C-alpha positions in Angstrom: 174.8 115.5 143.8 175.1 119.1 142.6 178.9 118.6 142.3 178.9 115.1 140.8 176.5 115.9 137.9 178.6 118.8 136.4 181.8 116.7 136.8 180.0 113.9 134.9 179.0 116.3 132.1 182.5 117.7 131.9 184.0 114.2 131.6 181.6 113.4 128.7 182.6 116.5 126.7 186.3 116.5 127.6 187.3 116.6 123.9 185.7 117.8 120.7 184.7 114.3 119.4 182.8 113.4 122.5 181.0 116.7 122.4 180.1 116.1 118.7 178.8 112.6 119.5 176.6 113.9 122.4 175.3 116.7 120.2 174.5 114.3 117.4 172.7 111.9 119.7 170.6 114.8 121.1 169.9 116.2 117.6 168.8 112.8 116.3 166.6 112.2 119.3 164.9 115.6 118.7 164.6 114.8 115.0 162.9 111.5 115.8 160.4 113.3 118.1 159.5 115.9 115.4 159.4 113.1 112.8 157.0 111.0 114.9 154.6 114.0 115.2 154.8 114.6 111.5 153.8 111.0 110.8 150.8 111.2 113.1 149.4 114.4 111.5 150.6 113.9 107.9 149.0 112.0 105.1 152.2 111.8 103.0 154.3 109.8 105.5 153.6 106.4 106.9 155.6 103.8 108.8 155.0 100.1 109.0 157.4 97.4 110.4 159.5 97.2 107.2 159.9 101.0 107.2 160.6 101.1 110.9 163.4 98.6 110.7 165.1 100.5 107.8 164.7 103.8 109.7 166.3 102.3 112.8 169.1 100.8 110.7 169.7 104.2 109.2 169.9 106.0 112.6 172.0 103.3 114.2 174.5 103.3 111.3 174.8 107.1 111.4 175.5 107.1 115.1 178.2 104.4 114.7 179.7 106.3 111.8 180.0 109.5 113.9 181.6 107.4 116.6 184.0 105.6 114.2 185.3 108.5 112.1 188.4 110.4 112.9 187.6 113.1 110.4 183.9 113.5 111.1 184.2 117.3 111.1 184.7 117.1 107.3 181.7 114.8 106.7 179.4 115.5 109.6 176.9 117.6 107.5 176.9 115.1 104.6 176.3 112.1 106.9 173.5 113.9 108.7 171.9 114.9 105.4 172.1 111.3 104.1 170.4 110.0 107.3 167.6 112.6 107.1 166.9 111.8 103.5 166.9 108.1 104.1 164.5 108.4 107.0 162.0 110.3 105.0 162.5 108.0 102.0 161.7 104.9 104.0 158.6 106.5 105.4 157.3 108.0 102.2 153.8 107.0 101.1 153.7 108.8 97.8 155.6 107.1 94.9 156.8 110.3 93.3 158.2 111.6 96.6 159.8 108.2 97.1 161.5 108.5 93.7 162.7 112.1 94.3 164.3 111.2 97.6 165.6 107.9 96.1 167.6 110.1 93.7 168.4 113.0 95.9 170.3 110.8 98.4 172.9 110.2 95.6 174.0 113.9 95.7 175.5 113.9 99.3 176.8 110.3 98.6 178.7 111.6 95.6 180.0 114.6 97.5 181.1 112.2 100.3 183.1 110.0 97.9 184.6 112.8 95.8 185.2 115.6 98.3 186.0 113.7 101.5 187.8 110.7 100.0 191.5 110.7 99.5 191.9 108.0 96.8 193.2 109.1 93.4 190.3 107.7 91.3 187.4 108.9 93.5 186.0 111.1 90.7 185.8 108.2 88.3 184.1 106.2 91.1 181.6 109.0 91.6 180.8 109.1 87.8 180.3 105.3 87.8 177.8 105.7 90.7 175.8 108.5 89.0 175.7 107.0 85.5 174.6 103.5 86.7 172.0 104.7 89.1 170.5 107.6 87.2 170.2 105.9 83.8 168.6 102.9 85.4 166.1 104.9 87.4 164.7 107.0 84.6 162.2 104.2 83.5 161.0 104.2 87.1 160.1 107.9 86.8 158.1 107.2 83.7 156.3 104.3 85.3 155.4 106.4 88.4 154.1 109.2 86.2 151.8 106.6 84.5 150.1 106.0 87.9 149.4 109.7 88.5 145.8 109.0 89.6 146.8 106.6 92.4 150.3 107.8 93.4 150.7 106.1 96.7 151.7 102.6 97.7 148.6 101.8 99.7 146.2 102.7 96.8 147.8 100.6 94.2 148.1 97.7 96.6 144.4 97.8 97.4 143.4 98.3 93.7 145.6 95.3 92.7 146.7 97.1 89.5 149.3 95.2 87.4 151.7 96.6 84.9 152.8 95.1 81.5 156.5 95.9 81.6 157.9 95.0 85.0 161.5 96.0 84.0 160.3 99.7 84.2 159.9 99.4 87.9 162.6 96.8 88.6 165.7 98.2 86.8 166.4 101.0 89.3 166.2 98.7 92.3 168.3 95.9 90.7 171.1 98.4 90.1 170.8 99.9 93.6 171.0 96.5 95.3 173.1 95.7 93.1 172.3 92.6 91.1 175.1 90.7 89.4 175.9 92.3 86.0 174.8 95.7 87.4 177.3 95.7 90.2 180.4 97.2 88.6 179.9 100.6 90.3 179.9 99.1 93.8 183.5 97.9 94.3 184.8 101.1 92.7 182.7 103.2 95.0 183.7 101.3 98.1 187.4 101.3 97.3 187.5 105.0 96.6 185.2 106.2 99.4 186.4 107.2 102.9 185.4 105.0 105.8 182.2 107.0 106.4 181.1 106.5 102.8 181.9 102.8 102.8 179.9 102.3 106.0 176.8 104.2 104.9 176.9 102.5 101.5 177.1 99.0 103.0 174.8 99.7 105.9 171.8 101.5 104.3 172.1 102.6 100.7 172.3 99.1 99.3 169.1 98.3 101.2 167.1 100.9 99.2 167.0 98.4 96.3 165.6 95.5 98.3 163.1 97.9 100.1 161.9 99.3 96.7 161.3 95.8 95.3 159.3 94.7 98.3 157.2 97.9 98.1 156.6 97.6 94.4 156.1 93.9 94.3 152.2 94.0 94.5 152.4 96.1 91.3 154.6 93.6 89.4 153.4 90.3 90.8 151.7 88.9 87.6 154.7 89.8 85.4 157.4 88.9 88.0 156.2 85.3 88.4 157.3 84.2 84.8 160.7 85.9 85.2 161.5 85.3 88.8 163.3 82.0 88.0 165.7 83.9 85.6 166.3 86.7 88.1 167.0 84.3 90.9 169.3 82.1 88.8 171.4 85.1 87.6 171.6 86.4 91.2 172.7 83.1 92.7 175.2 82.3 89.9 176.5 85.8 90.3 176.8 85.3 94.1 178.9 82.1 93.3 181.1 84.0 90.9 181.7 87.0 93.2 182.5 84.7 96.1 185.1 82.9 93.8 186.4 86.4 93.0 186.7 87.1 96.7 189.1 84.2 97.1 191.6 85.7 94.7 191.2 89.4 95.8 194.2 91.1 97.3 192.5 94.4 98.3 190.6 94.1 101.6 188.0 96.8 100.7 187.3 95.2 97.3 187.0 91.8 98.9 184.3 93.0 101.4 182.5 94.9 98.6 182.3 91.8 96.4 181.0 89.8 99.4 178.3 92.4 99.7 177.3 91.6 96.1 177.1 87.9 97.0 174.9 88.6 100.1 172.6 90.9 98.1 172.3 88.1 95.5 170.8 85.9 98.2 168.4 88.7 99.3 167.2 89.2 95.7 166.7 85.4 95.2 164.7 85.3 98.4 162.5 88.2 97.4 161.9 86.6 94.0 160.2 83.6 95.6 157.3 85.9 96.2 156.5 84.3 99.6 156.1 85.7 103.1 159.0 83.6 104.3 161.2 84.9 101.4 160.4 88.5 102.3 161.0 87.9 106.0 164.4 86.2 105.3 165.4 89.1 102.9 164.6 91.7 105.6 166.6 89.8 108.2 169.6 89.4 105.9 169.5 93.1 104.9 169.6 94.2 108.6 172.3 91.7 109.4 174.4 92.5 106.4 174.1 96.2 107.1 175.6 95.9 110.6 178.2 93.2 109.9 179.7 94.7 106.7 179.7 98.2 108.2 181.9 96.8 111.1 184.2 95.0 108.6 184.8 98.3 106.7 185.6 100.0 110.0 188.2 97.4 110.8 189.7 97.6 107.4 190.1 101.3 108.0 191.7 100.7 111.4 194.2 98.3 109.7 194.8 100.8 106.9 195.5 103.6 109.4 198.2 101.5 111.0 199.9 99.8 108.0 199.0 102.3 105.2 198.0 99.5 102.8 195.0 97.3 102.1 196.9 94.6 100.3 196.5 91.3 102.2 199.9 90.1 101.2 201.6 93.2 102.7 200.5 92.6 106.3 200.2 89.3 108.2 200.5 88.1 111.7 198.1 90.7 113.1 197.7 88.7 116.3 201.2 89.9 117.2 201.5 93.3 115.6 197.9 94.5 116.2 196.5 92.2 119.0 193.5 94.4 119.9 191.7 93.8 116.6 192.2 90.0 116.5 189.2 89.2 118.6 186.8 91.6 116.6 188.2 90.4 113.3 187.4 86.8 114.2 183.9 87.8 115.5 182.7 89.7 112.5 184.2 87.2 110.0 182.3 84.5 111.8 179.2 86.6 111.7 179.8 87.2 107.9 179.8 83.4 107.5 176.5 83.3 109.4 177.7 81.6 112.5 175.3 81.2 115.4 173.9 83.0 117.4 173.7 85.9 114.9 170.7 87.1 112.9 172.7 86.3 109.8 172.1 82.7 110.5 168.3 83.3 111.0 168.2 85.2 107.7 170.0 82.5 105.8 167.8 79.8 107.3 164.6 81.6 106.2 166.1 82.3 102.7 167.1 78.6 102.3 163.6 77.5 103.4 161.9 79.8 101.0 164.1 78.7 98.1 163.6 75.0 98.8 159.8 75.5 99.0 159.9 77.4 95.7 162.3 75.2 93.8 164.4 72.3 95.2 167.0 72.2 92.5 168.0 75.9 92.8 169.0 75.2 96.5 172.2 73.6 95.1 173.5 77.0 94.2 172.8 78.2 97.8 175.0 75.4 99.2 177.8 76.4 96.8 177.5 80.0 97.9 177.8 79.0 101.6 180.9 76.9 100.8 182.5 79.8 98.8 181.7 82.3 101.5 183.2 80.1 104.2 186.3 79.5 102.0 187.1 83.2 101.4 186.3 84.2 105.0 188.5 81.6 106.5 191.3 82.3 104.0 191.0 86.0 104.9 191.3 85.4 108.6 194.2 83.0 108.3 196.2 85.2 105.9 195.8 88.4 108.0 195.9 87.1 111.6 198.3 84.2 111.4 201.7 83.8 109.7 204.8 85.6 110.8 204.5 89.4 111.1 206.6 91.7 109.0 205.8 94.9 110.9 206.3 96.2 114.4 203.8 96.4 117.2 201.1 99.0 116.4 200.0 101.8 118.7 196.8 101.6 120.7 193.7 102.5 118.7 191.2 105.0 120.2 188.7 103.3 122.5 185.8 104.8 120.7 186.5 102.5 117.7 186.2 99.4 119.8 183.0 100.9 121.3 181.7 101.3 117.8 182.5 97.6 117.0 180.8 96.6 120.2 177.7 98.6 119.2 177.7 96.8 115.8 178.0 93.4 117.6 175.3 93.6 120.2 172.3 94.1 117.9 173.5 91.2 115.7 173.4 88.8 118.7 170.5 90.2 120.7 168.0 90.5 117.8 167.8 86.8 117.3 166.0 86.5 120.7 163.2 88.6 119.3 162.7 87.7 115.6 159.0 88.7 115.8 160.1 92.3 115.7 160.8 91.9 111.9 157.4 90.5 111.1 155.1 92.6 108.9 
C-alpha cells in the first residue's frame, strides 16, 4: 500500500496540466469550505436553492474550463477570479454589494476577451460588451441607492415595497441575459473570445440576468404585470428571428451564440409569467443551457484547432475525417433540441405549461421556436458530419477534452431523475 499510493499520485501529476487540474480542484474545495463558514457566521451572505444552483453551475463550469483549455496557464488567474466573484455575487444579500460584484465581474471578462483572445476584432468586442452592460446598469445603481434604508433582498421582499419605474431595475438584467434588441454585444463577444471566455459567458455570465430578474421580481411585481405581455412577445418573436438567423449562419461560434439568445428569450418569457412554474422552468432551462452550450463551444474549438476555420462550408464529412467527435456532436445537438432524457426537455415542458396557463395564444410562438431550433440543429449536424470530406484524417484529440464533454453530459441526464433539487 505504501508503494501503490505514491505511484498513483505520480501518475496523476505526470504532466503540468494534470497537476494544475488537481491543484484547482483542491483550491476550489478549500474555497467552498471557507465560504460555507463565512455564510454561517456572516449577515451579508445568504444561500437559498436558487443561489446554490447558480453557485454549483459556476464551480462546475470553471472546473470543466480548466480541464478543456490547452492554454489555461494564460487565463487561469482570470478564470479563477471570475468564479470567485460569481460565487460571492450569487450569495450576496445586500443589493449594493450585488450591484458592485455584478459590474466587477466584467473586468476579468474583458481582460479574458482582449488579452487572451487571438481574433483581430477582440478589442471592438470588448468595447461592445462594456458599453452595453455599463450604460444599462447605471439606472440599477440609482434604484438601489433609493432603497438605502432597506438595502437587502429579504427586507424589501417582506415589506412588499413596489417601485413606479420598473425599467430602472429591469434594463441591466435584460441586457445581461440578453433580451432581443439588446443582444448585439453577445455574438461579437462569443466570436472574438477564446474558448475559456466563450464557455464562461455561455455557462454562467448570461445567467446573471435571469437570476437578477428573479431576485428583484417582488420589487417590480405591480409594474411588471401590465408590461409582461410586451416583454414576453418581444422575447419570443426575437427567439424566432434569431433561430431563423441561425439557419443562414456560416460561422459555428456565431450560430451557437444566436441560439443562446433564442434560449434566453424562452427563459425571459417564462419569468414574465410571474408564476412558480415559470420561475421553475426558467431555472431548469438556465442550468441546462449553461452546460449544453458550454460543451458546444468546446467542440467548436476542437474542430477549429484541427481545421483552422469555423466556416461550416469549409469542412464537412467529419464522421470520416474526425470520427471521435461525431458521437458527442450528435449528443449535444440533440440535447440542444431538448431531446429526452435531458433536463432541457423538463425545462421546456415547464416553460410551455407556464406560458399556456398564462396566455394560450402566445404558445403558438413557442411551437415556431421549437420548429426553428430543430431545423437549424439538424441542418448543422447534416452539413458538418455528413457529405464527402474535403480534408484528411485528423490527429487524435487529447483525452481530457472528451472527459470534459463527458462531465458536461452526465449532469444533463442525471439531474432529470431529481428535479426536486431545483425547487425553491
